[in-house]
N, C-alpha and C positions, 0 to 999 in steps of 0.2 A: 135747264130747269123746266122749260115748257114740255119737253119730252117726258121727263119724270112725272110731272103733274098729270099729263095726258094718260100715261100708263097706269098710274094710281087710279085715275077716274074710271078707266075701263076695267079695272080689276075689283075684286072683293076684299081689298085691304082693310083690315080692322084696326091695326095699330102700326106704329113705326118703331124703329130701333136705331140707336146711335152706337157707332163703334167707339170703344173705350180709348183708342189711341189717336183719334182725330177730333178736331174741333166740332162741336155740335151745331155750329152756326147754320150750316146748310140745312140740316135736318130740322132745326127750329123753324126755318123759313118754310120748309115743306109742310110741317105741322100747321103753321099759321095759314098757309094757302089752302090746305085741304080740310082743315078742321079735325084731322086725325090726331090722337094723342101719341106722344112718344112714350112707349110702354116701359122701356128699359134700355140700359147700355148692354152691349154684348162685346165679347172679347174676340178679336180676329187676328191681331198681330202680336199680342202680348198676353201675359197672365195678369191676374189681379195682384195687388200689393201683398207681400208675405203676411200671413196671419188673417187674411180676409177671404171670403168665399171667392173661389175661382183662382186661387194661388198655385194650384197644381194643374197639370194638363188635364187629368181626369175631372177635377172640379170645374175647370174652365169649360170643358165640353158639356158637363152636366148643367152648369149655370146657363149656358147658351140654349140648350135643348129645353130646359124648364121655362126660361123667359120667353122663348119663341112660341112654345106650346101655349103658355098662358096668354100671351099677346094675341095669338091667332083666335083663341077661344073667348077673348075679352075678359079674362080673369085678372084679378089684382095680384 
């Protein structure tokens, strides 16, 4: 955790992201320690539930690109 926090401190990180398939507990702690917001979940190992945004491979990639782009620029 110390290494992660140090790397974030040395970088121009504007927001954080949480993987959809893992517990957000660690990222919540990183957010608390750094004061950076968790902008969104992103899909890394799975698709979204059927009928929601990100439920196809194309939509999942588009979701991730859009969320990362907005998070880097500080957009909602």
